C-alpha positions as CSV (number, residue, x, y, z in Angstrom):
1,M,14.7,-3.9,-2.1
2,K,14.0,-5.6,-5.4
3,A,11.1,-4.8,-7.4
4,A,10.0,-4.9,-11.6
5,I,10.6,-1.3,-12.7
6,I,8.8,-1.1,-15.7
7,E,10.4,2.2,-18.0
8,R,8.6,1.5,-21.2
9,F,4.8,-0.2,-22.2
10,G,5.1,-2.7,-24.5
11,D,5.3,-6.9,-24.3
12,S,5.7,-8.8,-21.3
13,S,9.8,-8.1,-22.1
14,V,9.7,-4.2,-20.6
15,F,9.7,-6.0,-16.7
16,N,13.3,-5.5,-15.4
17,I,14.4,-6.6,-11.8
18,Q,15.9,-3.9,-9.9
19,D,16.7,-2.3,-6.3
20,V,15.3,0.3,-5.1
21,P,14.4,2.6,-1.9
22,M,12.0,1.3,1.1
23,P,8.9,3.5,0.8
24,A,7.8,4.9,4.5
25,P,4.0,5.0,4.8
26,S,2.6,8.3,4.7
27,A,-0.4,10.2,7.1
28,G,-3.0,6.6,6.6
29,Q,-1.2,3.6,5.0
30,V,0.8,1.0,6.4
31,R,4.1,-0.8,4.6
32,V,3.9,-4.0,3.8
33,R,6.3,-6.6,3.3
34,V,5.0,-8.1,-0.1
35,H,4.2,-12.6,-0.4
36,A,2.6,-12.9,-2.8
37,S,1.1,-11.2,-6.0
38,S,-2.0,-12.2,-8.4
39,V,-2.0,-11.3,-11.8
40,N,-5.6,-9.6,-13.5
41,T,-6.7,-8.6,-16.8
42,V,-6.2,-5.1,-16.1
43,D,-2.7,-5.4,-14.6
44,T,-1.4,-6.6,-18.9
45,M,-3.9,-3.8,-20.4
46,I,-1.8,-1.3,-19.2
47,R,2.1,-2.6,-19.6
48,Q,0.3,-2.9,-23.5
49,M,-1.7,0.4,-24.1
50,G,0.1,2.7,-21.3
51,D,-1.1,6.3,-22.4
52,D,-3.4,4.8,-23.7
53,L,-5.6,3.9,-21.1
54,P,-6.0,6.8,-18.3
55,L,-5.1,5.1,-15.7
56,A,-1.4,4.0,-17.1
57,P,1.3,5.2,-14.0
58,P,4.0,7.4,-14.9
59,L,7.5,5.9,-15.6
60,P,9.6,4.2,-14.2
61,A,6.6,1.9,-12.5
62,I,5.9,-0.4,-10.7
63,L,2.7,-2.4,-11.6
64,G,0.1,-5.4,-9.3
65,M,-2.5,-4.3,-8.2
66,D,-3.6,-7.0,-5.6
67,F,-1.5,-8.8,-3.3
68,A,-1.7,-10.9,-0.1
69,G,1.1,-9.6,3.3
70,T,2.7,-8.6,6.7
71,I,2.4,-5.1,8.0
72,D,5.7,-4.0,8.8
73,A,5.5,-0.7,9.6
74,V,2.7,1.6,10.4
75,A,1.8,5.7,10.4
76,D,0.8,7.3,13.6
77,D,-2.7,7.8,12.4
78,V,-3.2,4.3,11.6
79,E,-6.1,2.1,13.5
80,G,-7.0,-0.9,13.3
81,F,-4.3,-3.0,11.9
82,N,-0.4,-3.3,13.6
83,V,3.2,-4.5,13.0
84,G,3.0,-8.3,12.1
85,D,-0.4,-8.7,11.3
86,E,-1.3,-10.5,7.6
87,V,-3.3,-8.5,5.3
88,Y,-4.7,-8.2,1.6
89,G,-6.3,-6.2,0.0
90,C,-6.0,-4.1,-4.1
91,A,-4.4,-0.6,-3.8
92,G,-1.3,-0.4,-6.2
93,G,0.2,-0.7,-9.5
94,L,-2.3,2.5,-11.8
95,A,-2.0,5.6,-11.5
96,H,0.5,7.7,-8.5
97,L,-0.3,4.7,-6.6
98,P,3.1,1.8,-7.4
99,G,2.2,-1.5,-6.9
100,A,2.4,-4.6,-5.7
101,L,5.5,-6.5,-7.8
102,A,7.9,-5.2,-4.9
103,E,8.9,-6.6,-2.0
104,Y,6.9,-3.9,-0.2
105,M,4.7,-1.0,-0.8
106,C,2.9,1.0,0.8
107,A,-1.4,0.9,1.3
108,D,-4.1,3.3,2.2
109,A,-5.3,1.2,4.9
110,K,-8.3,1.7,3.7
111,L,-8.5,-0.3,1.2
112,I,-7.3,-3.6,2.8
113,A,-8.1,-6.2,5.6
114,H,-7.6,-8.8,7.6
115,K,-6.4,-11.5,4.8
116,P,-9.2,-15.0,5.4
117,R,-7.7,-16.8,8.0
118,T,-8.3,-20.1,6.2
119,L,-6.8,-19.1,3.2
120,S,-2.5,-19.5,2.3
121,M,-1.2,-15.8,1.6
122,R,-0.9,-16.9,-2.5
123,E,-5.0,-17.5,-2.4
124,A,-5.0,-14.1,-0.7
125,A,-3.4,-12.5,-2.9
126,A,-5.8,-14.0,-6.2
127,L,-8.9,-12.5,-4.4
128,P,-9.4,-8.6,-3.8
129,L,-9.9,-7.1,-6.6
130,V,-11.9,-10.5,-8.6
131,G,-13.9,-10.2,-5.2
132,I,-14.9,-7.3,-4.9
133,T,-16.0,-6.5,-7.8
134,A,-18.3,-10.0,-7.8
135,Y,-19.6,-8.6,-4.6
136,E,-20.1,-4.8,-6.1
137,G,-22.1,-5.9,-9.2
138,L,-23.7,-8.7,-6.7
139,Q,-24.9,-6.2,-4.3
140,R,-25.8,-3.4,-7.2
141,A,-28.0,-6.1,-8.9
142,G,-29.8,-6.7,-5.2
143,I,-28.8,-10.1,-5.1
144,R,-31.2,-12.9,-2.4
145,E,-32.1,-15.7,-2.1
146,G,-34.0,-17.4,-3.9
147,Q,-32.9,-15.7,-7.7
148,N,-32.3,-17.8,-10.5
149,V,-28.6,-16.3,-11.1
150,L,-26.8,-16.3,-14.3
151,V,-23.1,-15.9,-14.7
152,H,-21.3,-15.8,-18.9
153,G,-17.2,-17.4,-17.9
154,G,-18.3,-18.5,-14.5
155,S,-14.4,-20.4,-14.6
156,G,-13.2,-17.5,-15.6
157,G,-11.5,-14.4,-12.2
158,V,-14.9,-12.6,-11.2
159,G,-17.1,-15.4,-12.6
160,H,-15.8,-18.1,-10.6
161,V,-15.8,-16.1,-8.0
162,A,-19.9,-14.3,-8.9
163,L,-21.0,-17.9,-8.7
164,Q,-19.7,-19.0,-5.4
165,L,-21.1,-15.4,-3.8
166,A,-24.9,-16.0,-5.6
167,K,-24.4,-18.7,-4.4
168,Y,-23.6,-17.7,-0.9
169,F,-26.6,-15.3,-1.3
170,G,-29.8,-17.8,-1.6
171,A,-29.8,-17.6,-5.5
172,K,-29.9,-21.0,-8.2
173,V,-27.1,-20.1,-9.5
174,S,-26.1,-21.5,-13.9
175,S,-23.0,-20.4,-15.2
176,T,-21.3,-20.3,-19.2
177,G,-18.3,-22.3,-19.9
178,G,-16.8,-23.2,-23.3
179,G,-14.7,-26.1,-23.0
180,D,-15.2,-29.4,-20.3
181,A,-12.2,-28.5,-18.1
182,Q,-14.3,-24.3,-17.3
183,L,-17.7,-26.8,-17.3
184,A,-15.9,-29.7,-15.0
185,L,-15.2,-26.3,-13.2
186,I,-18.2,-24.9,-12.5
187,Q,-20.2,-27.9,-11.3
188,S,-17.2,-28.3,-8.7
189,L,-18.6,-24.4,-7.3
190,G,-21.9,-25.4,-7.7
191,A,-23.3,-24.2,-9.9
192,T,-24.6,-25.6,-13.3
193,P,-22.8,-25.8,-15.7
194,I,-23.7,-24.2,-19.6
195,H,-21.8,-25.1,-22.8
196,Y,-22.8,-22.0,-24.5
197,K,-20.7,-22.9,-27.8
198,T,-23.6,-26.5,-28.0
199,Q,-26.2,-24.8,-26.4
200,S,-28.6,-21.4,-26.9
201,V,-29.5,-18.8,-25.1
202,D,-33.3,-19.4,-25.5
203,A,-32.6,-23.2,-25.2
204,Y,-31.2,-23.3,-21.6
205,V,-33.6,-19.8,-20.4
206,A,-36.2,-22.4,-21.6
207,S,-34.5,-24.9,-18.8
208,D,-33.3,-23.5,-16.4
209,T,-36.4,-21.2,-15.7
210,G,-39.1,-21.9,-17.8
211,G,-38.7,-19.5,-20.4
212,E,-39.3,-16.7,-17.5
213,G,-34.9,-15.5,-18.0
214,Y,-32.6,-15.2,-15.2
215,D,-33.8,-12.5,-12.8
216,I,-29.5,-12.0,-12.2
217,V,-27.2,-11.7,-15.7
218,F,-23.6,-11.8,-13.9
219,D,-22.1,-11.1,-17.8
220,S,-17.6,-10.8,-16.9
221,V,-17.5,-11.4,-19.9
222,G,-18.7,-8.5,-22.3
223,G,-18.4,-7.6,-25.9
224,A,-21.0,-9.2,-27.8
225,N,-22.0,-11.2,-25.2
226,M,-23.9,-7.9,-23.8
227,L,-26.5,-8.9,-26.7
228,N,-26.2,-12.7,-25.1
229,S,-27.3,-11.5,-21.6
230,F,-30.0,-8.8,-22.7
231,K,-31.8,-11.5,-24.3
232,A,-31.4,-13.9,-21.0
233,T,-32.7,-11.5,-18.4
234,K,-36.3,-11.6,-17.1
235,L,-38.2,-8.4,-18.0
236,N,-37.0,-5.6,-15.1
237,G,-34.6,-8.3,-14.5
238,H,-30.2,-6.8,-14.2
239,V,-27.6,-7.3,-15.9
240,V,-24.0,-6.3,-13.9
241,S,-21.4,-5.6,-16.8
242,T,-16.9,-6.0,-15.9
243,V,-16.3,-5.2,-19.4
244,S,-18.1,-2.3,-20.9
245,L,-16.3,-1.2,-23.8
246,V,-18.4,-2.2,-26.6
247,E,-20.3,0.0,-28.7
248,L,-23.8,-2.0,-28.9
249,D,-27.6,-1.6,-29.3
250,L,-29.9,-1.5,-26.3
251,S,-32.7,-2.0,-28.6
252,E,-33.0,-5.6,-26.2
253,A,-31.8,-4.2,-22.5
254,H,-35.1,-1.2,-23.3
255,F,-37.7,-3.4,-24.7
256,R,-37.2,-5.8,-21.7
257,G,-36.9,-2.7,-18.8
258,L,-33.9,-3.9,-17.6
259,S,-31.2,-2.1,-15.0
260,L,-27.5,-1.9,-16.4
261,H,-24.5,-2.0,-13.4
262,V,-21.3,-1.9,-14.9
263,V,-19.0,-2.4,-12.4
264,F,-15.7,-0.3,-12.5
265,M,-14.1,-1.2,-8.7
266,L,-10.9,1.1,-9.5
267,I,-12.4,4.1,-9.1
268,P,-11.7,4.3,-5.7
269,M,-7.9,4.2,-6.2
270,L,-7.7,6.7,-9.2
271,H,-10.2,8.9,-7.3
272,N,-9.8,8.7,-3.6
273,T,-13.4,9.1,-2.9
274,G,-15.0,5.5,-0.8
275,R,-12.4,3.7,-0.5
276,E,-13.7,2.6,3.5
277,A,-16.0,0.9,1.0
278,H,-14.0,-1.7,-0.3
279,G,-12.1,-2.6,3.3
280,E,-14.9,-3.1,3.8
281,I,-16.0,-5.5,1.4
282,L,-12.9,-7.5,2.1
283,R,-14.0,-7.8,4.8
284,A,-17.1,-8.7,4.0
285,L,-15.2,-11.4,1.7
286,A,-13.2,-12.6,4.4
287,K,-15.8,-13.5,6.8
288,I,-17.2,-14.7,3.7
289,V,-14.1,-17.5,3.3
290,D,-14.2,-18.4,7.0
291,D,-16.6,-19.5,6.5
292,G,-16.3,-22.0,3.7
293,A,-18.5,-20.6,0.8
294,L,-15.4,-19.2,-1.1
295,K,-11.8,-20.4,-1.9
296,P,-10.6,-18.5,-4.6
297,V,-8.8,-20.8,-7.5
298,L,-5.4,-21.2,-8.3
299,D,-3.9,-21.5,-11.7
300,T,-1.3,-24.9,-11.6
301,E,1.8,-22.8,-12.6
302,T,4.2,-20.6,-10.1
303,Y,5.9,-17.5,-10.2
304,D,8.2,-15.4,-9.2
305,L,9.1,-11.5,-9.2
306,A,12.0,-12.4,-11.8
307,D,9.2,-14.9,-14.1
308,V,6.6,-11.9,-14.7
309,G,6.5,-11.4,-17.9
310,K,5.6,-15.0,-17.9
311,A,2.7,-15.1,-15.3
312,H,1.8,-11.8,-17.5
313,D,1.7,-14.2,-20.2
314,R,0.5,-17.2,-18.8
315,L,-2.7,-15.4,-18.3
316,N,-3.0,-14.3,-22.0
317,S,-2.7,-16.9,-23.5
318,G,-5.8,-17.8,-22.0
319,K,-5.1,-21.7,-21.3
320,G,-4.9,-20.8,-17.3
321,M,-7.5,-22.5,-14.8
322,G,-8.0,-19.7,-12.0
323,K,-5.8,-16.2,-11.2
324,V,-2.3,-17.0,-11.9
325,V,-0.2,-15.3,-8.8
326,V,3.2,-14.1,-8.3
327,D,5.0,-14.8,-5.0
328,I,7.0,-12.2,-4.2
329,G,8.7,-13.4,-0.3
């Protein structure tokens, strides 16, 4: 089979299409004929930073975490999946787990689910990592009907899913963006758009919540923006962060009595613990999608396996809108 192999870490030129042996499923695994894989920021970080990250795979490596495809082999001990089933998941591309940038991959059956019926393979491949992250974060923050929720970065990969899920759970949702296209997407997804470059935190907290603050702030931007998240959250409220690699003064969070939920959805893959939860979330997301309440947004540019480097560049450029997807087969 063909796969995009990296033999060193570095810029986007490291990918090399090679013929490699077909993998065989071990106990608890299925083998998937991969149709599509989407690019996440963590994929580009692994490619660039390599051994500086504790989750980098040994070289040579096959990257790519998200996938959608068709099962073509099932280990004897696996139940609930059969040859020919269309599935999706986030199951490789880091540590000791070979990834999805290949014609075939083996995946732990606990980390996958039957793909949403109403999505194409490309759309389904865009959803697992960002969908699990958004769902887990909102659940840990205790999302419920009638709350005010703010999503920072609502046109981004995690953000545009968190926005839709918060609405599905019955919240009133606002979301920040930095340009006309981003704000238009946020509005089209059913949230109140906030131009963070022209509106202060105090201004949108006042207009949206009467100055009380949001019940939940979902921060998919991170860095210095975390301070904005603390400032925007109501007393004893909840902040969800997906980008917490920052040194920060927590005084604002302390005096507001905030709960901070850091979501790192790769833990089950890295530590082989709680993997069943990812399968459960993917099944829940599939139902939400098929009920018409969630739709992944795809970037307009298309790429195939030979263009993986260009797909990484597209994501890093910041010019894309929605998830960047690589067609495998």
